[in-house]
N, C-alpha and C positions, 0 to 999 in steps of 0.2 A: 497728897502724893501717895501712890499705892506702893506696896511692898510686896516682894515675891514670894511664894510658899512652895515648898516642894521642889526647888529648882536646883539644889546644891547644898553643900554642906555649910556648917557654921564656920565663922571666921570674920575676915575682913568684909565689909559690905561697899559697894561702888554705887555711885548714883549715875543711873543711865538714862539718857533721853532717846527713845526710839522714834525714827522718821522713816519715810519711804516716799517714793515717786509713783509708786503703783496706785492708781485710783481706787481699785477694788479691795485694797489691803489697808486702807487709811484707819488709824486708831484714832478714837475722840481724843481731844486735846487733855482732858482729866485723867487719862489712861497712858499716856505717852511718858511718863517719867516714872520710874520706880528704883528701889534699891535691890541689886542682885548680889548672891555671893560673889566674891572676888575669883574664886576658883572655877567659875563657871565658863564653859566653851560653848562652840557654835551649836552643838546639839540641844544643850541644856537652853540657851538663849531662844533657839527655834520653838521649844516646847513652852517656854513662858509665853511668846507672842501668839502661839496657837491655842493657849488656855483659855478657859471658859470666862475668866475675868479681862482677857485682851479681845482678840479677833473672835473668839468662839465659833471657829470653823467647824464644819460639819465632818471633815477629815482632815487630819494634818497636812500642812503645806510645807515641804521642806524649803527652808530659807538659810541662806547666808548673810553675813553681817560686814559691812564696809566701815573701816574706821579711817578718816583722812584718804580715801579713795584705794585702801588696801583692804583685802579681806583678812578678817580676823581668824588665825589658825592656830593661836594659843589661847590660854585663859586669859581673862581680862587683867588680872594682878600681872601676869607674865608680860603683858603688852605695856602697862603702864611701867612697870620696872624696867624694861628693856629699852624704853624710850625716855627715861628719866623724868616721869611725869608724876605729880601728886596723887596719893590716892583719895584725895579730897576734891579732885578734878570730876567735873560732871562730863562723862563721856557720851558723844553723840554716836549713836549706831544707826547706819542706815541698812534696812533690811531689804532683801531682793531673793526673788525666787532662785533657787539652786539649779544649776545645770545638773541634769540626771546623769550617774555615772555610766560610761557604756558598759555593755555586757557582750561578749563574745557569743556568737551564736553559730556560724558555719564557715567554711570556705568554699569557693568555687573555683576549682581546679582548671586551668588552661594548658594548652601543649606548648605556649609561649608567653612571653612577657605580656602583660596587660598594660596598655597605654592609657585608656580612658574608660569610664563608666557613666551612665546617665540612667535616670530612673523615671518611669511612668508610674504616677499615683495620683491621688486626689489632691496632694499638697505641692507636686512638682510644677514647675512652669508649664510643661507641655500638657499636663493634665488640666491645669487652671485656664490656660488659653483655649483648649479645644473643648473642654466641656463633656467630653466623652471618655475619661479616664476609666481604667478597669474598676470593677466594684470592690468594696473594702476586702483587703486580703487577697486580692488578685493582681498586685502590683507587678510590673514587669522591669527588668534591667536589661539594658544594652551593653555590650562590652566591645572594645575595640583592642585588637590584639597585633603583635608585631608578627603573627603567621599570616597577615592579610584577610582574616575573617572577622566578621560581625557574628555575635552570639546573642541571642533572646533567652533571657533566663525568667523562670517562675520564682516565688519565694521558697519554694522546697528545694532549689538547687539544680532543678532539672532544665536542660537546654531544650528549648520549644523550636527554635528555629535557627539555622546557620547559613550566612550568606554563601553564595558560590565563589569560588577561588578566582580571584582576579589576577591572573598572571600578567606580570609588568609588560605591557606593550612598548616600553622604551627598551627593554632588554629581551627581545624574541628568542634569541639564541641560547638564552640561560634559563635557569631553574630559579632565578630570584623572585621572590614575591614581595612586593613593598609593603612595608608595615602601614596598618591604619592607626593614625595618632589621635583622631579625635571622633566620636561619635555622640549624636544628640538626637532625642526624640523631637519631631515637629508636632506631632500629635498622635493618636493611639493608633493610626495606620500609616505613618510615614516617618521614615528616619534619615538624617543626614549623616554622612561620614566624609572623611577627608584624611590624606596621608602622604606619604612619601612619593607616590606617582604623580603628584602635583595636581590631582584631580579631586574635585568634590563630586560626590555623588548623593542622589536622592533615590531612596529605596521605598517600595510599596511593601508593606508588612500585612499579612492576612494570616489570620489566628483560626485554627482549626475548631469545630463545634466541640471537640473534647477538650480543649483548652491545653492539651499537651503536644501539639503539633503546629507548625506553622510554615510560612513561606516568605523568603524574602527575595524580591525581584527589583533591580536597578530600572529606574524609569527615566532618569536624567543625568547626564554628565555635564559639568561645569569646568571649562578649560581656560587657561590663561596664566597660571602662575609659572614662573620660572625656577622655582625652588620647592622643595620638599614642603608640605604644610605642617606645621607644628602645632597649631591651636584652632579652634572654630567656636564661634558662637552664633545661636540661631535665634529669630524673634519671628514667630509664628504668625502674629496678627497681621504684621506687613509684609509676610512672605519673603523675609530677607535673611540672608546669611552673611557672616563675617570670617575671613580666614586670615590667619599670619603665618607666613613663609620664612623659611631660612635665609631667603634671598633679601630680606628687609622689606618685603611687599606686604600690604593689607588687601585683601580682596574683598569686594562687595558684590552680592550676587542677588538673584531672585530666584526662588523655587517654582515659579511659574514659566514654562518652556515657552509659551507664548508671547510672554513679556519680555524675555532674554533676549539680548542681541546675539547674532551669530558668533561663533568661535572664532578667534584669529586664525588665519590659515597655518601659522606657524605651529600653533598649538595642537591643531587638528594634524599636522604632518608628525608632530611628536607623539601622538596619542596613538596614532595608526602609521608607523613606520614602514610597513609592508603591506599593500593592499592585497596580495595575494594570500597573505597569512589568515587562516580563519580565526575568528574570534568566536570560542565556543559559547560565551556568555552574551545574551542580549544586553547592550549597555543604554538602550533608550536615546533620546535626542541627546545631542551634543550642541552645548552653547556656550557663550562667553560671559565676561563679567559686565556687571553695570559700570564698575570702575575698578581700576587696578592702580594703587596708589604707592609709589616709592616714599615710604615713610621713614624707615630707620636706616641708619648708616651701617648697621651690622644685622645679624638674623633676629627676626621678630619673634618674640618668644610667645605672645598671648595677646589676644583682642576680647574684647566685651562690648556690648551695647550699653549705652547708658540706661540705668535702670528705670527712668521714667519718660525717655524720650529716643524713639528708635531712630531719629535723624542724627545722633550724635553716638560717639563711639571713643572708647580708650584702648591704647595698644600700649605693650610694654616690650622692651628690647634689649639685647646684650650689649646696645650701645649706652647702657645706664640710664635710658630717658623713658618716661611715660609720656604719651602724645594724646592730645584732645584732638579728635577728628570731626569735623563738620561733613556729614556724608551727603549733604545737598549740594556742597560746592566741591567735595573731595580735597579739602584743604586741611592741614594741620592749624589749628587756632590757638594752641597752648602746648607748651613743651616744659616738662619738669625734669630736671636731672638730678639723679641720685648717686651715691658713691660708689655702687657696684653694680654689675650685671643682673639684669632681671630675667627671671625664669618662668614666673607664673603671675597670674592677675585674678582678682575678683572684685566685685562692688560689694560694699557692706553698708547697709542702711546707717549704722552708726547711732550712737547715743543722742547727739545734738545735731549732727550734720552728715550727710552721705560722705563715705570716705572710700578710698580704692586700697586694697591689701595686694603688695606685691611680694613675691618670694624672691630670695636674692641667691647669688653664689657664695655669699659670705656667711650662710647658714641662719639667718633671720628673716623674719618678715617685717617690711616696713609699711606703714600706714600714712597716706598722704592724703591732704585735702585738694581734690582736683579743680577748685574754684580757681578762675584766673586771678581774683582778689586776694588768694591766701597768700600771706606774708611768710609763712614757714612751709617749707616742702613736706618734711617728715612730722607727722602727728604724734606718733608712737612707733615704738619698736616692740617686736615680739620676739623674746631670745629664749633658746633652749636647744634647738636643732643643732646635730652635728655634721650635716652635709647638706648639699643644696637643696632648697626648698622648691620643689618643681609642681605642686598641686595645691590650689587653694579652693575653698567653696564656703560661702557665708550659710549660716543656718536658716532654713525655711521657717523656723518656730519662733525667731525672735530677731532683734535688731543688733544685738551685742556680742553674739558669739560666732565663731568661724573655725573650720578644721583645716590644717595643713598636713600635707604629705611630703615626706623627704626622702633622698637617697640614704639616709640613715636607718632606713628600715621602720621608722615609725610615724604614726599619726598623732598630731597633737590637737587638743581642742582648746581655744582660747576664750576668756571672757573680757571684753574689752572694759568692763566696770572696775577692774582691778587694776591700779596703775600705781607704780612707785616712781621715784626719781633715780635716774640711773646714775651709777657711779661714774669716777672719772675715767677708768678703764672701758667703760660702755659708752662713752662719749657724752654722758648727761643726757638731758631730755627725758621723756617720759618712757617708762618701760613695763613691760607685761610678761608674766610667765604663764606656761601652759597650767590649765586647771587639771587636765588629764592627760596622760601619755599611753598610747596605745601601740603595743609592740606586736610583731608577728608571733603567732600562737606557737609556731616551729622553733623560735628562738628563744623562748620564754626559759629561763634557768639554765640557758647554755652558755658556754664561752663564747664571746663574740670572735667571729672570724672574718678576715677580708674577704669581701665580696664585690663583685662588678656592681656598679652603680644600680643597675637595673634589677640584679636578682632579687628574688623574693616578692616580686610583684606578679608572679604567676599565681593569679586566683584573686578573687573578690571577697573580702570579709565583710559579713555584714553584723551589724551590731545595733543594739537599742542604744540611742543616744540623742543628741539634738543636731546633728550637722551632716551634711552629705559631702563627701570628698570625690575628687576625680579618680584616683587609682584605687580607692577603696571606698565602700560604701557604709555609712553608719547612719541607722534608721531610728527616729525617736517617736 
């Protein structure tokens, strides 16, 4: 058994057994156990494992250490003392790659609240699907705003293109402009958007040779919802779009005008209430849904495609349910009931099985196993937010982290590898807490003021991290 050198001060020595599930960071069996100083903490342990006598890495790899499923945040001796364990105990430490702390870079200021953002890059879904994403360093961001506009940004915070204003056809006698609630890249030249005017639009995006200017032109309008659209997901390989409306409907659409059915007459009349009224912006073809499903008994908040099967989907609603939908038959095949209204949804690959993360009105994120055979609805609860959790996104870099956005003005980054048993007040079960909390830069160090729930969403903040969120973007 080896013993550590140069990793801490003298005093109590503790026997440690190092283990990992990472194939590329496995230690030989004869090096996995050693004595370390009792006052050693995470940084010192990371130095030990990266040392020449252990992994012998070319450059240090930041590591975190788990004891019984919980990250070590104190010294080893403090952990043993706090948990009533003997110093003669052999401590098993599981080492994992650390999540890199996010670093604030910039804010992209808007004239109104920002409802959604999406990224086109070599690692984003649209970039991987299309295979023609921008070169390294030329990523693009699309933002959807309550002022009814789409904006395309470069990484320097410059607006490359802005969509033409779509005045509400449903309110021709007013200046009301319906908010765009969701926007997604389909590929490097197409964008889908949806919002409170109950319409899904597909836009053609063309960028100038100088890469500092561009043009957005609507090419297809998809009609049929009876309520404002709150959420949208896209699947470019199958040319499909999903939408969730505040009327409880889930819409299923195709981006191909030739394959789409005609729009229902009622939807056409609503979209064009006065034929004599001039429409200053060309809207392209107007088509209907492949299927319009009345799924929820209350507003539908979010919908996502199954991560591995484009014929299945999951939706979340304020009726406290997550529904599994078979898109080939347009039927709900499984319903999971939760304790609170659900406001957001994303799919997470998970450590051992794919999970769904749902943001609630009760200020937490609940993780559920969507398999019909699952015996327990809630697998884990992520606690810490102080207001509605309205935005969720899984990390594109790994299977175990995600970011959440809340009306409390923070984004929180979670690591699903860190789990503890919930207290009686928390309802027991498995609980996790945020690894990092990201506050608005404008509010740091200031006394908190009462704000409208959506205030502070004006602007997209970019950061180095390992997750992408809807209302704000964090890039690793």
